[in-house]
N, C-alpha and C positions, 0 to 999 in steps of 0.2 A: 261424068265423074266430077265430084265436087272437090274443090281445093280449099283447104283451110290454112291460111298463112298465119304465122304468129304476128303479134302487134308490130314488130319491126320488119315485116315482109319476108321473114326467113321461113323456108319450108321445114316441116317437122320430120319428113322422111324422103326417101329417094323418089317415090312416085310423085309427090307434090313438087319436088324440084324439077322433075322432067316435064311436068304438065303445066308449070307456071310460066309467067311471061319472061323470066330470066333464065330459062332452061339452058340456053347456050353458055351463059356465064357460069352456071353451076356445073355443067358438064366439063368445062375447061378446068374448074377448080378441082373436080374429082380426078381428072386426068393428071393434073399436077401432083396430087397426093399419091396416086398409084405410081406415077413415074418416079417419085422420090423413094417409094418402097422398093421398086425394082432396082433402082440405082444403088440403094443401100443393102440389097440382098436380104430383105427382112424375112422372106419366106421361100420355101420350096414346095411345089405342088406334089403331094403324095397320096396314096390310097389310105383311107382311114382303116386302121386295124379294128378287128371285131370287138375287142374289149375296150375300146376308146370311144370318146364322143367329142365332137367338134363344137367349139364355142361359136355362138352366133355373133354377128357384128351389126353395126348400124352406122349410117352416114349422119354426121352432124354438120349443119350449115350455119355460117355466120357471115354477116356483112360488116365490113369495116368502113366507117364513114369519117369524113373530115369535119372540121368545125361547123360547116354549113349543112351538115347532114347529107352531103353528096356521097354516094357509094364509091369508095376508092378501090376496095378489094373484096372479092368473093372468096371465102375460105370454105373448104370442105375437108372434114377430118373423118377418117375411118376409126371407129372405136369398137373394142371388143365388149361384148355383154358379159363381163367378168362376174357379175352378180349371180350368174347361173352355175358357177363353178362350185365344187364341193371340196372343202378343206380335207386334206389327206388323200383325196382321189386325184383332183386336178392341180392342186398346189399344196405346198407345205407352209409357206410364209408369204406375207405381203409387205411391201414397202413402197414409199413414194418420196422421191427426193424433193425436199422443200427447203427453201432458204429461210433462215431465221432473220427476223427484222433487225435484231442486234448486229448481225453480220453486215447487213446492208448499211446500217448507220456507221459502223466502224470504217467500212470502205469509203463512204462519202466523207467522213472526217479526215481520213488520210488524203483523199483527193483534194479536199479543200486546203489542208495544211500545206501540201506541196504544190498547190496551184495547178493540178492536173486537169485536163479536159475530160468531161464525162460525156459519153455517147450512149444513146439508147438504141438498141437493135431489136428488130422484129425477126426472130428466127423462124424461118419457114417450116422447117422440120428439124427435130432434134432426136437423136437416137443415143441411148446409153450404150456404152461398150461393155456390157455385162454378158457373161457366158451363163446360160441357163443349164441346169442339170436335168430339169424336167423336159419331157416331150410335150409340146403344146400343139394342138390342132385347132384351126379356125376355119369356118366355112368361107368360101370365096365371096368377095363383096358383090352386092347387088349392082348390076350394070357392068360388071367387069369379070364375069365368069369366063374362064379360058375355054373356048369351044373344043380344043383338043383334049382337055381334061375336065370336062364338065362335072364328072362324078368325084373328082379329087378334092382334097382339102388342103 
């Protein structure tokens, strides 16, 4: 099996991550991501209805480095392949919460004026508190298929 790592040594898929020299670190990063999803009750395993289809997913891998290019954190994120959805069938509308640069500038100006301390945080996982009206089905992530419900989504 041939492994093709990106320029920064990050694998492009699950197979490469598991076959590469940093496989233990990538596995721990994936376990952390899955653990956060279980802890936040992101999904429930169910049988896929005949008139529905499950969205595929993919692991994304990223190395965080310090100023000397030493790896400090291995991050793995599970992302849905939402581009395969069909509007009107799988979803009605899309949105993405994005901060406006103007808002950041205002907050920094207020902090400067009142001499507040500013802290930067790296949020490990962030989940919106939104209630979906739609039923969404996603395939189980590669490497983490529940053996008791291997055919479930």
